[in-house]
C-alpha positions as CSV (number, residue, x, y, z in Angstrom):
1,M,15.4,11.8,12.7
2,P,13.6,8.5,12.1
3,A,9.9,8.5,12.2
4,T,8.4,6.1,14.7
5,G,4.9,4.4,14.4
6,P,3.3,1.9,12.4
7,D,3.7,1.5,8.6
8,A,0.9,2.3,6.3
9,V,-0.6,-0.5,4.3
10,I,-2.6,0.6,1.3
11,W,-5.1,-2.2,0.3
12,G,-6.4,-2.7,-3.3
13,V,-9.9,-2.8,-2.0
14,T,-12.3,0.2,-2.0
15,T,-14.4,1.3,1.0
16,A,-17.3,-0.2,-1.0
17,G,-15.6,-3.5,-0.9
18,R,-14.6,-3.5,-4.7
19,R,-11.3,-4.7,-6.0
20,F,-9.2,-1.6,-7.2
21,R,-8.3,-1.6,-10.9
22,P,-6.1,-1.9,-12.9
23,S,-4.8,-5.0,-11.6
24,D,-1.0,-3.8,-11.5
25,W,-1.9,-0.6,-9.6
26,A,0.4,-1.5,-6.6
27,E,3.5,-2.2,-8.9
28,R,2.8,1.1,-10.8
29,L,2.5,3.0,-7.5
30,A,5.7,1.6,-6.1
31,G,7.4,2.0,-9.3
32,L,7.6,5.7,-8.7
33,T,10.5,5.0,-6.2
34,S,12.0,2.0,-8.0
35,Q,15.3,1.7,-9.9
36,F,17.0,-0.6,-12.2
37,G,20.1,-2.4,-10.7
38,Y,23.3,-3.6,-12.3
39,D,21.5,-6.8,-13.2
40,Q,19.0,-5.0,-15.2
41,R,16.2,-5.9,-12.8
42,L,13.6,-3.6,-11.2
43,A,14.4,-3.0,-7.6
44,Y,11.5,-1.5,-5.3
45,S,12.4,0.9,-2.6
46,P,12.4,-0.9,0.9
47,L,10.0,2.0,2.0
48,V,7.4,1.6,-0.8
49,M,7.0,-2.2,-1.6
50,P,4.1,-3.7,-3.6
51,V,3.0,-7.0,-2.0
52,T,0.3,-9.7,-2.4
53,L,-1.2,-10.5,1.0
54,G,-3.6,-13.4,0.6
55,T,-5.6,-12.6,-2.4
56,H,-5.2,-8.9,-2.0
57,K,-2.7,-6.5,-3.6
58,A,-1.4,-3.9,-1.3
59,V,1.4,-1.4,-0.9
60,I,3.4,-1.2,2.3
61,V,4.6,2.4,2.9
62,G,7.5,2.4,5.6
63,R,7.0,5.0,8.3
64,A,10.5,6.2,7.8
65,L,9.3,7.6,4.4
66,E,7.3,10.4,6.5
67,A,10.6,11.8,7.7
68,L,12.6,11.4,4.6
69,E,10.2,12.5,2.1
70,P,7.1,13.9,3.8
71,R,5.4,15.2,0.7
72,F,5.7,11.8,-1.0
73,W,4.2,10.2,2.2
74,T,1.3,12.6,1.9
75,F,1.0,11.8,-1.8
76,L,0.6,8.2,-1.2
77,L,-2.0,8.4,1.6
78,R,-4.1,11.0,-0.6
79,F,-3.9,8.6,-3.4
80,A,-5.6,6.0,-1.2
81,E,-7.9,8.6,0.0
82,D,-8.8,9.9,-3.6
83,N,-9.4,6.4,-4.7
84,A,-11.4,5.5,-1.7
85,L,-9.0,2.7,-0.8
86,L,-8.7,1.0,2.6
87,V,-5.7,1.9,4.6
88,S,-4.6,0.1,7.7
89,Y,-1.5,1.0,10.0
90,L,0.6,-1.9,11.2
91,D,3.9,-2.6,12.5
92,T,4.7,-4.9,9.5
93,A,8.3,-5.5,10.8
94,T,7.3,-7.2,14.0
95,T,3.8,-8.5,13.1
96,P,3.8,-9.2,9.3
97,R,0.9,-11.8,9.7
98,A,-1.3,-9.1,11.0
99,A,-1.3,-7.6,7.5
100,M,-2.8,-10.9,5.8
101,Q,-6.5,-9.4,5.4
102,P,-7.6,-5.9,4.6
103,P,-10.0,-4.2,7.3
104,T,-13.5,-4.7,6.6
105,A,-15.1,-2.3,3.9
106,T,-17.3,0.4,5.8
107,A,-19.9,0.7,3.1
108,N,-22.9,-1.8,3.1
109,E,-23.1,-1.9,-0.8
110,P,-23.6,-5.0,-2.8
111,R,-20.5,-6.2,-4.4
112,E,-20.2,-6.6,-8.2
113,P,-19.1,-9.8,-9.7
114,V,-15.5,-9.6,-10.9
């Protein structure tokens, strides 16, 4: 039974507007579902993909993961919640350009220099 609805995009930006560290967090998170192919190259799951959108790192989590592995879907969203990361829900298959910028941070804290 395929899940319907938008995909989750976990952004590398906190609710305070800060960039999430370490810088390879998206690859590490997506690496939980990756495997090495016959060509000895790392292949990410099509349901958990690390991407760079504009200047921001993000992980796109396919909605089908919710039906296939509900505990892992919950783990990924709780990871974002525990680390105060911004999450948006988009239909990335039909509107990939909508994912070009993360939603605006909710807190009005001054940003630290990076």
